[in-house]
C-alpha positions as CSV (number, residue, x, y, z in Angstrom):
1,P,77.6,-109.6,-114.7
2,E,80.3,-108.4,-117.2
3,P,83.7,-110.0,-116.7
4,T,86.3,-107.6,-115.2
5,P,88.9,-106.8,-117.9
6,E,92.6,-107.8,-117.2
7,P,94.4,-104.7,-116.0
8,T,97.0,-103.6,-118.5
9,P,100.5,-104.1,-117.0
10,Q,102.4,-100.9,-116.4
11,P,105.8,-101.0,-118.3
12,A,108.7,-101.2,-116.0
13,K,110.4,-97.9,-115.4
14,P,114.1,-97.3,-116.4
15,V,116.6,-97.6,-113.7
16,V,118.9,-94.6,-113.6
17,V,122.3,-94.6,-111.8
18,Q,124.6,-91.5,-111.7
19,G,127.8,-90.6,-110.2
20,S,131.2,-88.8,-110.9
21,G,134.6,-90.2,-111.5
22,G,135.8,-93.7,-110.9
23,Q,133.8,-95.6,-108.2
24,K,131.8,-98.5,-107.2
25,T,128.1,-97.3,-106.8
26,K,125.8,-98.1,-104.1
27,P,123.8,-101.3,-104.8
28,F,120.5,-100.9,-106.5
29,D,117.8,-103.4,-107.4
30,M,117.2,-104.5,-111.1
31,P,114.2,-106.4,-112.4
32,G,115.1,-109.3,-114.6
33,G,114.9,-109.2,-118.4
34,D,116.4,-107.3,-121.4
35,F,117.5,-103.8,-121.3
36,T,118.9,-100.9,-123.5
37,V,121.9,-99.4,-121.6
38,V,122.8,-95.9,-122.2
39,I,125.7,-93.9,-120.7
40,T,126.1,-90.3,-121.1
41,G,128.7,-88.0,-119.8
42,N,131.6,-85.6,-120.6
43,G,135.3,-86.0,-120.6
44,D,138.5,-87.0,-122.4
45,S,139.4,-90.4,-121.0
46,N,138.7,-93.9,-120.9
47,V,135.0,-94.8,-120.0
48,I,134.7,-98.2,-118.5
49,A,131.5,-99.6,-116.9
50,R,130.8,-103.0,-115.5
51,L,127.5,-104.3,-113.9
52,I,128.3,-106.5,-111.0
53,P,125.9,-108.6,-108.9
54,R,126.0,-107.6,-105.3
55,G,128.3,-110.0,-103.4
56,G,129.8,-111.2,-106.7
57,D,133.2,-110.3,-108.2
58,I,134.2,-108.6,-111.2
59,F,134.4,-111.8,-113.2
60,E,130.7,-112.4,-112.6
61,G,129.7,-109.0,-114.0
62,E,128.5,-107.8,-117.3
63,A,131.0,-105.5,-119.3
64,L,128.8,-102.6,-120.5
65,F,131.3,-100.1,-121.9
66,N,135.0,-99.6,-122.7
67,E,135.3,-96.6,-124.8
68,I,137.7,-93.7,-125.2
69,S,135.7,-90.4,-124.9
70,D,136.5,-87.2,-126.6
71,G,134.4,-84.5,-125.0
72,K,130.6,-85.1,-124.7
73,Y,129.7,-88.7,-125.1
74,K,126.7,-91.1,-125.3
75,Y,127.3,-94.8,-125.9
76,E,124.5,-97.4,-126.1
77,T,124.4,-101.2,-125.7
78,V,121.9,-104.0,-124.9
79,V,121.9,-106.5,-122.0
80,Y,119.9,-109.8,-122.5
81,G,118.6,-112.1,-119.8
82,L,119.7,-110.2,-116.8
83,E,118.7,-112.0,-113.6
84,P,116.5,-110.0,-111.0
85,G,118.6,-108.8,-108.1
86,S,120.9,-106.3,-106.5
87,Y,123.7,-104.9,-108.6
88,Y,126.3,-102.1,-108.5
89,L,128.4,-100.4,-111.1
90,D,132.2,-100.5,-111.2
91,M,133.0,-97.3,-113.1
92,V,136.3,-95.8,-114.5
93,N,135.5,-92.3,-115.6
94,D,136.9,-88.8,-115.0
95,N,133.8,-86.7,-114.8
96,A,130.1,-86.9,-114.0
97,W,128.2,-89.7,-115.8
98,V,124.6,-91.2,-116.0
99,V,123.8,-94.8,-116.9
100,T,120.1,-95.6,-117.8
101,F,118.8,-99.1,-118.0
102,T,115.5,-99.0,-120.0
103,P,113.6,-102.4,-120.1
104,L,112.9,-103.7,-123.6
105,P,109.3,-104.6,-124.5
């Protein structure tokens, strides 16, 4: 019989977190690995985003963004070697925002 070909692994889907204003988000699960991180929104203020492990404190987190926005914005960064687990975002922001974590190949 013919050997069964190995299934092609499906690429991991992006993790999208959205909210409005300054807040600590509800926890969400992240796979481990490397990610491109993009934040988009609109506002005229400081945009600060930290990725914090659930049960951890702000000093254990990953600083993602600290920018001064002037209207509509889109900022991008990369996170390497993220451990799989449950995380939340600690946000400082005035308006609605969306943060997208896209796994790197």
